[in-house]
MDAnalysis code that builds the backbone (N, CA, C; Angstrom):
import MDAnalysis as mda
import numpy as np

u = mda.Universe.empty(372, n_residues=124, atom_resindex=np.repeat(np.arange(124), 3), trajectory=True)
u.add_TopologyAttr("name", ["N", "CA", "C"] * 124)
u.add_TopologyAttr("resid", np.arange(1, 125))
u.add_TopologyAttr("resname", ["GLN", "ALA", "GLN", "LEU", "VAL", "GLU", "SER", "GLY", "GLY", "GLY", "LEU", "VAL", "GLN", "ALA", "GLY", "GLY", "SER", "LEU", "ARG", "LEU", "SER", "CYS", "ALA", "ALA", "SER", "GLY", "ARG", "THR", "PHE", "SER", "THR", "ASN", "ALA", "MET", "GLY", "TRP", "PHE", "ARG", "GLN", "ALA", "PRO", "GLY", "LYS", "GLU", "ARG", "GLU", "PHE", "VAL", "ALA", "HIS", "ILE", "SER", "TRP", "SER", "GLY", "ALA", "SER", "THR", "TYR", "TYR", "ALA", "PRO", "SER", "VAL", "ARG", "SER", "ARG", "PHE", "THR", "ILE", "SER", "ARG", "ASP", "ASN", "ALA", "LYS", "ASN", "THR", "VAL", "TYR", "LEU", "GLN", "MET", "ASN", "SER", "LEU", "LYS", "PRO", "GLU", "ASP", "THR", "ALA", "VAL", "TYR", "TYR", "CYS", "ALA", "ALA", "SER", "LYS", "TRP", "ARG", "SER", "GLY", "THR", "THR", "SER", "SER", "GLU", "GLU", "TYR", "ASN", "TYR", "TRP", "GLY", "GLN", "GLY", "THR", "GLN", "VAL", "THR", "VAL", "SER", "SER"])
u.atoms.positions = np.array([
    [-12.083, -18.122, 2.061],
    [-11.310, -17.187, 2.947],
    [-10.719, -15.792, 2.103],
    [-11.251, -14.575, 2.685],
    [-10.561, -13.597, 1.936],
    [-8.828, -13.468, 2.298],
    [-8.264, -13.230, 1.387],
    [-6.780, -12.651, 1.305],
    [-5.999, -11.862, 0.816],
    [-5.255, -10.729, 1.281],
    [-4.568, -9.832, 0.663],
    [-3.034, -10.679, 0.695],
    [-2.332, -10.598, -0.720],
    [-0.886, -11.098, -0.744],
    [-0.243, -10.059, -1.741],
    [0.679, -9.277, -0.830],
    [1.502, -8.498, -1.106],
    [2.972, -8.965, -1.933],
    [3.365, -8.394, -2.927],
    [4.613, -8.586, -3.506],
    [5.372, -7.843, -4.361],
    [6.348, -7.826, -4.751],
    [7.065, -6.417, -5.283],
    [8.162, -5.785, -4.138],
    [8.356, -6.238, -3.120],
    [9.203, -5.775, -2.228],
    [10.848, -6.169, -2.564],
    [11.662, -5.459, -1.871],
    [13.415, -5.829, -2.447],
    [14.161, -4.877, -1.844],
    [15.239, -4.930, -2.271],
    [16.251, -4.075, -2.248],
    [16.762, -3.316, -3.210],
    [16.572, -1.839, -2.977],
    [16.961, -1.019, -3.875],
    [18.066, 0.380, -3.418],
    [18.784, 0.654, -4.179],
    [19.204, 1.899, -3.877],
    [18.595, 3.109, -3.609],
    [19.043, 4.298, -3.045],
    [18.482, 5.292, -2.899],
    [18.264, 6.049, -4.168],
    [16.839, 6.436, -4.735],
    [16.718, 7.236, -6.037],
    [16.140, 6.190, -6.720],
    [16.131, 5.072, -6.186],
    [15.706, 3.810, -7.302],
    [14.066, 3.757, -6.910],
    [13.621, 2.746, -7.755],
    [11.720, 2.793, -7.872],
    [11.699, 1.051, -7.608],
    [10.588, 0.913, -6.917],
    [9.913, -0.233, -6.760],
    [8.059, 0.082, -6.974],
    [7.579, -1.318, -7.232],
    [6.210, -1.180, -7.722],
    [5.758, -2.612, -6.891],
    [4.831, -1.936, -6.032],
    [4.264, -3.172, -5.124],
    [2.903, -3.684, -5.295],
    [2.841, -4.735, -5.352],
    [1.303, -5.224, -5.590],
    [0.546, -5.869, -4.726],
    [-0.559, -5.830, -4.777],
    [-1.504, -6.765, -3.659],
    [-2.591, -7.250, -4.190],
    [-2.528, -8.302, -4.362],
    [-3.283, -9.103, -5.331],
    [-4.667, -9.674, -3.988],
    [-6.006, -9.614, -4.622],
    [-6.683, -9.880, -3.450],
    [-7.492, -11.640, -3.827],
    [-7.884, -12.157, -3.129],
    [-8.357, -13.566, -3.458],
    [-9.494, -13.976, -2.433],
    [-10.453, -14.926, -2.787],
    [-11.243, -15.490, -1.730],
    [-12.948, -14.490, -1.475],
    [-12.194, -13.231, -2.358],
    [-13.683, -12.485, -2.554],
    [-12.862, -11.177, -3.455],
    [-13.951, -10.456, -3.796],
    [-13.848, -9.321, -4.222],
    [-13.861, -7.859, -3.620],
    [-12.890, -7.009, -3.538],
    [-12.452, -5.634, -2.939],
    [-13.103, -4.497, -3.694],
    [-13.773, -5.108, -4.823],
    [-13.818, -3.764, -6.091],
    [-14.855, -2.604, -5.245],
    [-15.382, -2.946, -4.293],
    [-16.568, -2.107, -3.830],
    [-15.894, -1.429, -2.398],
    [-14.366, -1.661, -2.245],
    [-13.668, -1.359, -0.641],
    [-12.802, -0.439, -1.324],
    [-12.686, 0.630, -0.468],
    [-11.433, 1.245, -0.506],
    [-10.122, 0.625, -0.121],
    [-8.916, 0.714, -0.398],
    [-7.809, 0.313, -0.117],
    [-6.698, 0.839, 0.245],
    [-5.901, 0.481, 1.136],
    [-4.713, 1.599, 1.522],
    [-3.459, 0.662, 1.563],
    [-2.377, 1.505, 1.702],
    [-1.106, 1.123, 1.875],
    [-0.510, 1.684, 3.449],
    [-0.168, 0.628, 4.065],
    [0.391, 1.068, 5.350],
    [1.992, 0.508, 5.615],
    [2.803, 1.157, 6.208],
    [3.995, 0.497, 6.360],
    [4.713, 0.645, 7.577],
    [5.443, -0.379, 8.146],
    [6.283, -0.342, 9.825],
    [7.500, -0.619, 9.361],
    [8.245, 0.428, 10.024],
    [9.553, 0.376, 10.299],
    [10.156, -0.106, 11.488],
    [11.527, -0.912, 11.471],
    [11.647, -1.221, 12.835],
    [11.751, -0.517, 13.924],
    [11.168, -0.913, 15.293],
    [10.941, -0.008, 16.089],
    [10.090, 0.924, 16.212],
    [9.352, 1.071, 15.202],
    [8.267, 2.174, 15.173],
    [6.649, 1.816, 14.654],
    [5.831, 2.466, 15.052],
    [4.603, 2.299, 14.918],
    [3.903, 2.162, 13.171],
    [3.213, 1.289, 12.784],
    [2.395, 1.488, 11.798],
    [2.043, 2.616, 11.358],
    [2.583, 3.059, 10.252],
    [2.119, 4.599, 9.557],
    [1.373, 4.300, 8.382],
    [0.348, 5.116, 8.223],
    [-0.371, 5.313, 6.777],
    [0.640, 5.767, 5.788],
    [0.229, 5.202, 4.466],
    [1.213, 5.703, 3.384],
    [0.108, 6.339, 2.140],
    [-1.084, 5.584, 1.910],
    [-1.793, 6.024, 0.536],
    [-3.166, 5.451, 0.998],
    [-4.411, 5.876, 0.257],
    [-5.245, 4.836, 0.268],
    [-5.825, 5.639, -1.099],
    [-6.910, 4.691, -1.885],
    [-7.745, 4.689, -2.919],
    [-9.007, 4.295, -2.684],
    [-10.108, 5.322, -3.315],
    [-11.450, 4.973, -3.021],
    [-11.790, 3.673, -3.915],
    [-12.924, 2.989, -3.657],
    [-13.296, 1.771, -4.333],
    [-13.284, 2.084, -5.778],
    [-13.527, 2.950, -6.618],
    [-13.526, 3.349, -7.869],
    [-11.997, 3.686, -8.342],
    [-11.404, 4.078, -7.335],
    [-10.138, 4.483, -8.109],
    [-9.873, 6.233, -8.336],
    [-11.220, 6.753, -8.341],
    [-11.233, 8.044, -8.598],
    [-10.597, 9.159, -7.661],
    [-10.459, 8.827, -6.089],
    [-9.866, 9.373, -5.237],
    [-9.006, 8.629, -4.720],
    [-7.428, 9.373, -4.644],
    [-6.611, 8.793, -3.660],
    [-5.867, 9.971, -2.677],
    [-5.113, 9.498, -1.801],
    [-4.557, 10.510, -0.722],
    [-3.464, 9.754, -0.103],
    [-2.419, 10.558, 0.128],
    [-1.176, 10.398, 0.269],
    [-0.652, 10.886, 1.719],
    [0.344, 10.194, 2.490],
    [1.191, 10.968, 3.540],
    [1.891, 11.798, 2.753],
    [2.200, 13.213, 3.722],
    [3.032, 14.255, 3.064],
    [4.291, 13.438, 2.787],
    [4.749, 12.580, 3.612],
    [6.206, 12.295, 3.354],
    [6.534, 11.295, 2.056],
    [5.093, 10.585, 1.280],
    [5.394, 10.305, 0.229],
    [4.714, 10.777, -0.968],
    [4.099, 12.000, -0.736],
    [3.268, 12.597, -1.917],
    [4.393, 13.132, -2.969],
    [3.968, 13.074, -4.255],
    [4.713, 13.581, -5.282],
    [5.782, 12.301, -5.731],
    [6.145, 11.298, -4.671],
    [7.176, 10.290, -5.141],
    [6.285, 8.720, -5.552],
    [4.951, 8.578, -4.625],
    [4.458, 7.705, -4.723],
    [2.889, 7.420, -5.461],
    [2.618, 6.396, -5.990],
    [1.111, 6.619, -6.701],
    [0.650, 5.416, -6.223],
    [-0.808, 5.385, -5.903],
    [-1.494, 4.589, -5.794],
    [-2.528, 4.165, -6.785],
    [-2.764, 2.876, -7.093],
    [-3.708, 2.441, -8.106],
    [-4.335, 1.243, -8.151],
    [-5.331, 1.189, -8.665],
    [-6.104, -0.384, -8.772],
    [-6.855, -0.608, -9.752],
    [-6.679, -2.242, -9.950],
    [-7.214, -2.632, -11.179],
    [-8.363, -3.644, -10.927],
    [-9.976, -3.184, -10.467],
    [-11.000, -4.294, -10.130],
    [-11.034, -5.050, -10.785],
    [-10.548, -5.265, -12.245],
    [-10.864, -6.520, -13.176],
    [-9.802, -7.634, -12.368],
    [-8.784, -6.904, -11.964],
    [-7.847, -8.201, -11.461],
    [-7.755, -8.546, -10.196],
    [-8.924, -7.688, -9.179],
    [-8.498, -7.352, -8.062],
    [-7.399, -7.069, -6.930],
    [-7.055, -6.535, -7.793],
    [-5.312, -5.968, -7.317],
    [-5.075, -4.292, -7.177],
    [-4.166, -4.288, -5.983],
    [-3.841, -2.672, -5.895],
    [-2.792, -2.603, -6.045],
    [-2.076, -1.306, -6.350],
    [-0.550, -1.117, -6.581],
    [-0.225, -0.017, -5.977],
    [1.227, -0.059, -5.661],
    [2.059, 1.298, -5.062],
    [3.172, 1.398, -5.883],
    [3.392, 2.008, -6.738],
    [4.379, 2.805, -7.305],
    [5.522, 3.726, -6.562],
    [6.417, 3.338, -6.224],
    [7.632, 3.928, -5.465],
    [8.620, 4.623, -6.144],
    [8.659, 5.770, -6.262],
    [9.883, 6.370, -7.033],
    [10.546, 7.300, -6.431],
    [11.970, 7.515, -6.792],
    [12.839, 8.469, -5.870],
    [12.954, 7.988, -4.393],
    [13.053, 6.657, -4.229],
    [13.183, 6.224, -2.730],
    [14.051, 6.553, -1.923],
    [14.115, 6.902, -0.636],
    [14.988, 7.315, 0.201],
    [15.090, 6.114, 1.284],
    [16.289, 6.071, 1.912],
    [16.548, 5.035, 3.198],
    [15.362, 5.213, 4.072],
    [14.810, 6.297, 4.442],
    [13.761, 6.389, 5.529],
    [12.466, 5.494, 5.001],
    [12.039, 5.286, 3.804],
    [11.194, 4.357, 3.308],
    [11.330, 3.102, 3.589],
    [12.631, 2.654, 4.183],
    [12.815, 1.325, 4.436],
    [11.592, 0.761, 5.704],
    [10.839, -0.280, 5.310],
    [9.896, -0.768, 6.120],
    [9.335, -1.997, 5.560],
    [8.283, -2.610, 6.122],
    [7.255, -3.566, 5.941],
    [6.202, -3.068, 5.586],
    [6.013, -2.952, 4.029],
    [4.798, -2.453, 3.379],
    [3.479, -3.652, 3.630],
    [2.343, -2.958, 3.927],
    [1.236, -3.851, 4.148],
    [0.115, -3.364, 3.357],
    [-0.656, -3.956, 2.703],
    [-2.052, -3.632, 2.106],
    [-3.065, -3.977, 3.049],
    [-4.312, -3.162, 2.674],
    [-5.472, -3.329, 3.785],
    [-6.450, -3.059, 2.818],
    [-7.867, -3.795, 3.222],
    [-9.048, -3.310, 2.698],
    [-10.011, -2.692, 3.720],
    [-10.571, -1.461, 3.134],
    [-11.292, -0.592, 4.232],
    [-12.587, -1.164, 4.323],
    [-12.952, -0.895, 5.450],
    [-14.596, -0.980, 5.450],
    [-15.836, -0.403, 4.770],
    [-14.885, 0.588, 4.042],
    [-15.841, 1.351, 3.385],
    [-15.424, 1.616, 1.846],
    [-16.565, 2.343, 1.049],
    [-15.811, 2.864, -0.183],
    [-14.796, 4.007, -0.468],
    [-15.071, 4.460, 0.765],
    [-13.918, 5.951, 0.873],
    [-12.631, 5.639, 1.788],
    [-11.616, 5.848, 1.288],
    [-10.310, 5.473, 2.202],
    [-10.176, 6.458, 3.386],
    [-9.491, 6.049, 4.363],
    [-9.484, 6.962, 5.422],
    [-7.565, 6.596, 5.879],
    [-7.337, 7.464, 6.841],
    [-5.885, 7.235, 7.008],
    [-5.764, 6.155, 8.533],
    [-6.752, 5.862, 8.823],
    [-6.875, 5.495, 10.366],
    [-6.924, 3.883, 10.201],
    [-6.071, 3.208, 10.502],
    [-5.808, 1.501, 10.273],
    [-6.977, 1.018, 10.998],
    [-7.774, 1.214, 11.684],
    [-8.763, 0.712, 12.360],
    [-10.002, 0.595, 11.458],
    [-10.133, 1.990, 10.196],
    [-11.024, 1.283, 9.537],
    [-10.807, 0.313, 8.284],
    [-9.880, -0.378, 8.747],
    [-9.353, -1.305, 7.706],
    [-9.386, -2.859, 8.432],
    [-10.301, -3.682, 7.770],
    [-10.635, -4.947, 8.238],
    [-9.887, -6.161, 7.857],
    [-8.751, -6.082, 6.397],
    [-8.339, -7.088, 5.965],
    [-6.944, -6.909, 5.787],
    [-6.086, -7.748, 5.887],
    [-4.864, -7.062, 5.908],
    [-3.987, -8.246, 5.257],
    [-2.832, -7.764, 4.749],
    [-2.115, -8.600, 3.935],
    [-0.857, -8.871, 5.279],
    [0.291, -9.737, 4.548],
    [1.229, -10.080, 5.609],
    [2.392, -8.863, 5.453],
    [2.302, -8.425, 4.878],
    [3.619, -7.672, 4.028],
    [4.748, -8.023, 3.355],
    [5.309, -6.729, 2.910],
    [6.482, -7.392, 1.746],
    [7.386, -6.268, 2.810],
    [8.751, -6.970, 2.485],
    [9.785, -5.823, 3.021],
    [10.580, -5.027, 1.622],
    [10.661, -3.534, 2.013],
    [11.366, -2.849, 1.342],
    [12.653, -2.134, 2.081],
    [13.570, -2.701, 1.326],
    [14.937, -1.767, 1.772],
    [15.699, -0.953, 1.297],
    [15.775, 0.690, 1.442],
    [16.361, 1.118, 0.682],
    [17.704, 1.434, 0.930],
    [18.742, 1.075, 0.313],
    [20.391, 1.561, 0.881],
    [20.587, 3.023, 0.247],
    [21.390, 3.631, 1.300],
    [22.073, 4.891, 0.834],
    [23.515, 4.936, -0.080],
])
């Protein structure tokens, strides 16, 4: 059974960095775009970043552009999210997801595999 497992979350001070990982098992996602989403308490889940199946194309939400970097290692079946210059408003549960398509989208409806999430807390 296909599974996505996030790791790397934690508590960090504002201005700090974290690197999230998303490891896939049960099947390869090397031909699927991958995305990161997040959900803060009391808010809806929102798009953060996506990467195409080959890694050649990436896209970011305006709120994280220039601070976050998404990447993937298809040989390891793993996707990463490097988060720098973290702000308290980045506090959320972060989810990785596998898209139905080779190219990423910002719509969560186009992703059909989801991890359970990892908590990121940024203190001021």
